[in-house]
DSSP file (Angstrom, degrees, kcal/mol; ACC not computed):
  #  RESIDUE AA STRUCTURE BP1 BP2  ACC     N-H-->O    O-->H-N    N-H-->O    O-->H-N    TCO  KAPPA ALPHA  PHI   PSI    X-CA   Y-CA   Z-CA
    1    1 A X     >        0   0    0      0, 0.0     4,-2.2     0, 0.0     5,-0.2   0.000 360.0 360.0 360.0 -42.9  114.2  -31.9  -52.5
    2    2 A X  H  >  +     0   0    0      1,-0.2     4,-2.8     2,-0.2     5,-0.2   0.894 360.0  51.0 -67.9 -38.8  110.6  -31.4  -53.6
    3    3 A X  H  > S+     0   0    0      2,-0.2     4,-2.7     1,-0.2     5,-0.2   0.916 110.3  49.3 -64.5 -41.4  110.2  -28.3  -51.4
    4    4 A X  H  > S+     0   0    0      2,-0.2     4,-2.3     1,-0.2    -2,-0.2   0.915 113.2  46.8 -63.5 -42.9  113.3  -26.8  -52.9
    5    5 A X  H  X S+     0   0    0     -4,-2.2     4,-2.4     2,-0.2    -2,-0.2   0.910 112.6  49.6 -65.2 -42.8  112.1  -27.5  -56.4
    6    6 A X  H  X S+     0   0    0     -4,-2.8     4,-2.4     2,-0.2    -2,-0.2   0.911 112.1  47.7 -63.6 -43.0  108.6  -26.2  -55.7
    7    7 A X  H  X S+     0   0    0     -4,-2.7     4,-2.5     2,-0.2    -1,-0.2   0.904 111.6  50.6 -65.3 -41.0  110.0  -23.0  -54.2
    8    8 A X  H  X S+     0   0    0     -4,-2.3     4,-2.4    -5,-0.2    -2,-0.2   0.906 111.2  48.4 -64.0 -41.2  112.4  -22.5  -57.1
    9    9 A X  H  X S+     0   0    0     -4,-2.4     4,-2.6     2,-0.2    -2,-0.2   0.906 112.2  48.4 -65.5 -41.8  109.5  -23.0  -59.6
   10   10 A X  H  X S+     0   0    0     -4,-2.4     4,-2.5     2,-0.2    -2,-0.2   0.903 112.2  49.2 -64.9 -40.8  107.3  -20.5  -57.7
   11   11 A X  H  X S+     0   0    0     -4,-2.5     4,-2.2     2,-0.2    -2,-0.2   0.918 112.6  47.7 -63.8 -43.7  110.1  -18.0  -57.6
   12   12 A X  H  X S+     0   0    0     -4,-2.4     4,-2.2     2,-0.2    -2,-0.2   0.910 112.7  48.9 -63.4 -43.0  110.8  -18.4  -61.3
   13   13 A X  H  X S+     0   0    0     -4,-2.6     4,-2.2     2,-0.2    -2,-0.2   0.907 111.5  48.6 -65.5 -41.7  107.1  -18.1  -62.1
   14   14 A X  H  X S+     0   0    0     -4,-2.5     4,-2.1     2,-0.2    -1,-0.2   0.891 112.2  48.5 -67.8 -38.1  106.7  -14.9  -60.1
   15   15 A X  H  X S+     0   0    0     -4,-2.2     4,-2.1     2,-0.2    -1,-0.2   0.886 110.6  52.3 -66.7 -37.9  109.7  -13.3  -61.6
   16   16 A X  H  X S+     0   0    0     -4,-2.2     4,-1.7     2,-0.2    -2,-0.2   0.906 110.5  47.0 -64.0 -41.5  108.4  -14.2  -65.1
   17   17 A X  H  X S+     0   0    0     -4,-2.2     4,-1.4     2,-0.2    -2,-0.2   0.884 111.0  51.8 -67.5 -38.2  105.1  -12.6  -64.3
   18   18 A X  H  X S+     0   0    0     -4,-2.1     4,-0.7     1,-0.2    -2,-0.2   0.877 109.7  49.9 -66.0 -36.8  106.7   -9.5  -62.9
   19   19 A X  H  X S+     0   0    0     -4,-2.1     4,-0.7     1,-0.2     3,-0.3   0.853 109.7  51.1 -70.4 -34.2  108.9   -9.2  -66.1
   20   20 A X  H  X S+     0   0    0     -4,-1.7     4,-1.7     1,-0.2    -1,-0.2   0.772  96.0  70.9 -73.8 -26.3  105.8   -9.5  -68.4
   21   21 A X  H  X S+     0   0    0     -4,-1.4     4,-1.5     1,-0.2    -1,-0.2   0.887  95.2  51.4 -61.4 -40.9  103.9   -6.8  -66.6
   22   22 A X  H  X S+     0   0    0     -4,-0.7     4,-2.0    -3,-0.3    -1,-0.2   0.886 107.1  53.4 -65.3 -39.7  106.0   -4.0  -67.8
   23   23 A X  H  X S+     0   0    0     -4,-0.7     4,-2.4     1,-0.2    -1,-0.2   0.886 105.8  52.7 -64.6 -39.0  105.7   -5.0  -71.5
   24   24 A X  H  X S+     0   0    0     -4,-1.7     4,-2.0     1,-0.2    -1,-0.2   0.867 108.1  51.5 -67.4 -33.9  101.9   -5.1  -71.3
   25   25 A X  H  X S+     0   0    0     -4,-1.5     4,-2.2     2,-0.2    -1,-0.2   0.916 110.0  49.5 -65.8 -42.0  101.9   -1.5  -70.0
   26   26 A X  H  X S+     0   0    0     -4,-2.0     4,-2.4     1,-0.2    -2,-0.2   0.907 110.7  50.0 -62.7 -41.3  104.2   -0.4  -72.8
   27   27 A X  H  X S+     0   0    0     -4,-2.4     4,-2.4     1,-0.2    -1,-0.2   0.882 109.4  51.3 -65.5 -37.7  101.9   -2.1  -75.4
   28   28 A X  H  X S+     0   0    0     -4,-2.0     4,-2.2     2,-0.2    -1,-0.2   0.902 110.6  48.6 -66.2 -40.8   98.8   -0.5  -73.9
   29   29 A X  H  X S+     0   0    0     -4,-2.2     4,-2.3     2,-0.2    -2,-0.2   0.910 111.9  49.4 -65.3 -41.7  100.5    3.0  -74.1
   30   30 A X  H  X S+     0   0    0     -4,-2.4     4,-2.5     1,-0.2    -2,-0.2   0.907 109.9  51.4 -62.5 -41.5  101.5    2.3  -77.7
   31   31 A X  H  X S+     0   0    0     -4,-2.4     4,-2.2     1,-0.2    -2,-0.2   0.897 109.4  50.2 -63.2 -40.0   98.0    1.2  -78.5
   32   32 A X  H  X S+     0   0    0     -4,-2.2     4,-2.2     2,-0.2    -1,-0.2   0.901 110.4  49.9 -64.9 -40.6   96.6    4.4  -77.0
   33   33 A X  H  X S+     0   0    0     -4,-2.3     4,-2.3     1,-0.2    -2,-0.2   0.919 111.7  48.1 -63.9 -42.8   99.0    6.6  -79.0
   34   34 A X  H  X S+     0   0    0     -4,-2.5     4,-2.5     1,-0.2    -1,-0.2   0.879 110.2  52.2 -65.4 -37.1   98.1    4.8  -82.2
   35   35 A X  H  X S+     0   0    0     -4,-2.2     4,-2.2     2,-0.2    -1,-0.2   0.901 109.8  48.9 -65.8 -40.1   94.4    5.2  -81.4
   36   36 A X  H  X S+     0   0    0     -4,-2.2     4,-2.2     2,-0.2    -2,-0.2   0.912 111.9  48.9 -65.2 -42.2   94.9    9.0  -80.9
   37   37 A X  H  X S+     0   0    0     -4,-2.3     4,-2.4     1,-0.2    -2,-0.2   0.903 110.8  50.6 -63.9 -40.6   96.8    9.2  -84.2
   38   38 A X  H  X S+     0   0    0     -4,-2.5     4,-2.3     1,-0.2    -1,-0.2   0.900 109.2  51.4 -63.9 -40.1   94.1    7.3  -86.0
   39   39 A X  H  X S+     0   0    0     -4,-2.2     4,-2.1     2,-0.2    -1,-0.2   0.902 110.0  49.4 -63.8 -40.8   91.5    9.7  -84.5
   40   40 A X  H  X S+     0   0    0     -4,-2.2     4,-2.3     2,-0.2    -2,-0.2   0.919 111.4  48.8 -63.8 -43.3   93.4   12.7  -85.7
   41   41 A X  H  X S+     0   0    0     -4,-2.4     4,-2.4     1,-0.2    -2,-0.2   0.883 110.4  51.2 -64.2 -38.5   93.7   11.3  -89.2
   42   42 A X  H  X S+     0   0    0     -4,-2.3     4,-2.3     2,-0.2    -1,-0.2   0.888 109.5  50.6 -65.8 -38.1   90.0   10.5  -89.3
   43   43 A X  H  X S+     0   0    0     -4,-2.1     4,-2.1     2,-0.2    -2,-0.2   0.915 111.1  48.2 -64.6 -43.5   89.3   14.0  -88.3
   44   44 A X  H  X S+     0   0    0     -4,-2.3     4,-2.0     1,-0.2    -2,-0.2   0.905 111.6  50.3 -63.4 -41.4   91.5   15.4  -91.0
   45   45 A X  H  X S+     0   0    0     -4,-2.4     4,-2.2     1,-0.2    -2,-0.2   0.896 109.1  51.3 -64.5 -39.9   89.9   13.1  -93.5
   46   46 A X  H  X S+     0   0    0     -4,-2.3     4,-2.4     1,-0.2    -1,-0.2   0.888 108.1  52.6 -65.1 -38.4   86.4   14.2  -92.5
   47   47 A X  H  X S+     0   0    0     -4,-2.1     4,-2.4     2,-0.2    -1,-0.2   0.907 109.6  48.9 -62.3 -41.5   87.4   17.8  -92.9
   48   48 A X  H  X S+     0   0    0     -4,-2.0     4,-2.4     2,-0.2    -2,-0.2   0.889 110.1  51.0 -65.6 -39.3   88.6   17.1  -96.4
   49   49 A X  H  X S+     0   0    0     -4,-2.2     4,-2.2     2,-0.2    -2,-0.2   0.913 110.5  49.4 -63.7 -42.1   85.4   15.3  -97.2
   50   50 A X  H  X S+     0   0    0     -4,-2.4     4,-2.1     2,-0.2    -2,-0.2   0.907 110.8  49.9 -63.9 -41.6   83.4   18.3  -96.0
   51   51 A X  H  X S+     0   0    0     -4,-2.4     4,-2.3     1,-0.2    -2,-0.2   0.912 110.8  49.7 -62.7 -42.1   85.5   20.7  -98.0
   52   52 A X  H  X S+     0   0    0     -4,-2.4     4,-2.3     1,-0.2    -2,-0.2   0.883 109.1  52.0 -64.6 -38.2   85.0   18.6 -101.1
   53   53 A X  H  X S+     0   0    0     -4,-2.2     4,-2.2     2,-0.2    -1,-0.2   0.897 109.5  49.7 -65.4 -39.7   81.3   18.5 -100.5
   54   54 A X  H  X S+     0   0    0     -4,-2.1     4,-2.5     2,-0.2    -2,-0.2   0.919 111.1  49.3 -63.6 -43.3   81.2   22.3 -100.3
   55   55 A X  H  X S+     0   0    0     -4,-2.3     4,-2.4     1,-0.2    -2,-0.2   0.893 110.6  50.5 -63.8 -39.3   83.2   22.6 -103.5
   56   56 A X  H  X S+     0   0    0     -4,-2.3     4,-2.4     2,-0.2    -1,-0.2   0.899 110.3  49.7 -64.7 -40.2   80.8   20.2 -105.3
   57   57 A X  H  X S+     0   0    0     -4,-2.2     4,-2.2     2,-0.2    -2,-0.2   0.913 111.8  48.1 -65.3 -41.9   77.8   22.2 -104.1
   58   58 A X  H  X S+     0   0    0     -4,-2.5     4,-2.5     2,-0.2    -2,-0.2   0.901 112.0  49.8 -64.6 -40.2   79.3   25.5 -105.3
   59   59 A X  H  X S+     0   0    0     -4,-2.4     4,-2.4     2,-0.2    -2,-0.2   0.900 110.5  49.7 -65.2 -40.4   80.2   23.9 -108.6
   60   60 A X  H  X S+     0   0    0     -4,-2.4     4,-2.3     2,-0.2    -1,-0.2   0.897 111.3  49.4 -65.0 -39.6   76.6   22.6 -109.0
   61   61 A X  H  X S+     0   0    0     -4,-2.2     4,-2.4     2,-0.2    -2,-0.2   0.922 111.6  48.4 -65.2 -43.6   75.2   26.0 -108.2
   62   62 A X  H  X S+     0   0    0     -4,-2.5     4,-2.2     1,-0.2    -2,-0.2   0.886 111.3  50.8 -64.2 -38.4   77.6   27.6 -110.7
   63   63 A X  H  X S+     0   0    0     -4,-2.4     4,-2.6     2,-0.2    -1,-0.2   0.903 109.7  50.0 -65.6 -41.0   76.5   25.1 -113.4
   64   64 A X  H  X S+     0   0    0     -4,-2.3     4,-2.3     2,-0.2    -2,-0.2   0.919 111.6  48.1 -63.9 -42.9   72.8   25.7 -112.7
   65   65 A X  H  X S+     0   0    0     -4,-2.4     4,-2.4     2,-0.2    -2,-0.2   0.890 111.9  50.4 -64.5 -38.5   73.4   29.5 -113.0
   66   66 A X  H  X S+     0   0    0     -4,-2.2     4,-2.3     2,-0.2    -2,-0.2   0.910 110.7  48.5 -65.1 -43.2   75.3   28.9 -116.3
   67   67 A X  H  X S+     0   0    0     -4,-2.6     4,-2.0     2,-0.2    -2,-0.2   0.892 111.8  50.0 -63.7 -39.3   72.6   26.7 -117.7
   68   68 A X  H  X S+     0   0    0     -4,-2.3     4,-1.9     2,-0.2    -2,-0.2   0.911 111.6  47.7 -66.2 -42.4   70.0   29.3 -116.7
   69   69 A X  H  X S+     0   0    0     -4,-2.4     4,-2.0     1,-0.2    -2,-0.2   0.888 111.4  50.9 -66.4 -38.3   71.9   32.1 -118.4
   70   70 A X  H  X S+     0   0    0     -4,-2.3     4,-1.4     1,-0.2    -1,-0.2   0.870 108.8  52.0 -66.8 -36.1   72.5   30.0 -121.5
   71   71 A X  H  < S+     0   0    0     -4,-2.0    -1,-0.2     1,-0.2    -2,-0.2   0.901 110.8  47.2 -66.4 -40.6   68.7   29.3 -121.7
   72   72 A X  H  < S+     0   0    0     -4,-1.9    -2,-0.2     1,-0.2    -1,-0.2   0.853 115.2  45.9 -69.5 -34.5   67.9   33.0 -121.4
   73   73 A X  H  < S+     0   0    0     -4,-2.0    -1,-0.2    -5,-0.1    -2,-0.2   0.684  88.1 103.9 -83.3 -18.1   70.5   34.0 -124.1
   74   74 A X  S  < S-     0   0    0     -4,-1.4     2,-0.1    -5,-0.2    -3,-0.0  -0.399  81.8-109.0 -66.5 136.7   69.5   31.3 -126.6
   75   75 A X        -     0   0    0     -2,-0.1     2,-0.5     1,-0.1    -1,-0.1  -0.427  30.3-123.7 -67.3 138.8   67.5   32.6 -129.5
   76   76 A X              0   0    0      1,-0.1    -1,-0.1    -2,-0.1    -3,-0.0  -0.705 360.0 360.0 -86.2 130.4   63.9   31.5 -129.4
   77   77 A X              0   0    0     -2,-0.5    -1,-0.1     0, 0.0    -2,-0.0   0.401 360.0 360.0 -98.9 360.0   62.8   29.6 -132.5
């Protein structure tokens, strides 16, 4: 009786482990896909930050040129 029970428990445990193995592979694949998507989004965000920095630099340069031109055109007292 004990041997039969022990064998049944071992069989149940091994089937349970075999069933769990597939799910962990699926979760790992999903995690990899999410990591790739996150990396793509981070790359897009970095590109936007770089574009904004370029626009800010151009705006600062235009403001400096405008201030310089206004200074030259202002009547001297």
